[in-house]
N, C-alpha and C positions, 0 to 999 in steps of 0.2 A: 735664518733668522734665529735669534736667541728666544729661548721659551719665553724671556720677560717681555719681549716685544708682542709676542701673541696674547699674552695676559693683557697688556695695557689695551690692545686692540679688542679683547673681550670684555674689558671693563669699559670703554668707551661705548660701545654696541649696547650693551646690558644696561647701561645707565641712560642712554639715549631712549632705550624702549620703555624702561621704568617712568623716567620723566615724561615721556610720550603717552604712556598710559595713564599717569595721574592728570594731565590735561586732559585728555580725552573722559576720564571719569574720575572727577575729584572726590566722590563720595568714597571711594576706595581706599583713600588716606587714612582713614579711620578704621581700616579692617583689624580684625585681631592680630594679625601678624605684622610688626612695625615696617614701614618701607626698607629701612638698614638691612633688615632680615633677608628681603628679597635680594639684595646685591652679595650678603654674604653667602646666600644659597647658590647663587652664579659661579661665587669664586669656590666654593667647595665641588660643585661638579667640575670646574676646570681642573682644580687640584687633583681630583680623582683620576681623571682622565688623563693629567700629566704623570701621575704616579704610575697608573696600570702601562702606561705606553713605554715610560722608561724603566720599568720594574724597580723602581725607587734607587738610580744608579747617580752618584753624585753628578751633578751639572743638569740634571732632568727635571730637577726641582726648583722652584723659585723662593728667594730669601725672603725673610720676614720684612726686611724693610720695604720691598718690594710690594708685599701684599699691603702693609699699612699705608704706603704712599699710593697704591693702586684703591684702597677702600676710601681713603680721603679725598681722591680725586673722582671717583664715581659719586661718592655723595655730593660732593660740590657742583658736579654736572646735573645731577637729578634736582638740587635746588636751583640751580640758575636757570634750567628749562620751565619749572613750575613757576618762580618768581617772574622771570620775564615775559612769560606768556599771559599772566594776570589770573593765572588759576586761582579759584577760590581754596584748594587744597590746603591743609595744614599737616605738615608732614611731621612736627614734633609739638 
């Protein structure tokens, strides 16, 4: 599998966990660190391990368009989970 597939799997899992966390603890949505930075932190960790594993060789890193699509999809998943669960958490 290409690195992009692993990235999208990680985005889906991280977004589901973040959304589930906000459903379970709605008060954490107002924390000093905004929810989108939680997802960006997960993306940073993935990128770091991908870079270290492939030593920065071409084809071992994901493209910018994949990053943007992954972030947008991840935030959409988080918002959908919070919205459809009826949680009182306010993300923005």
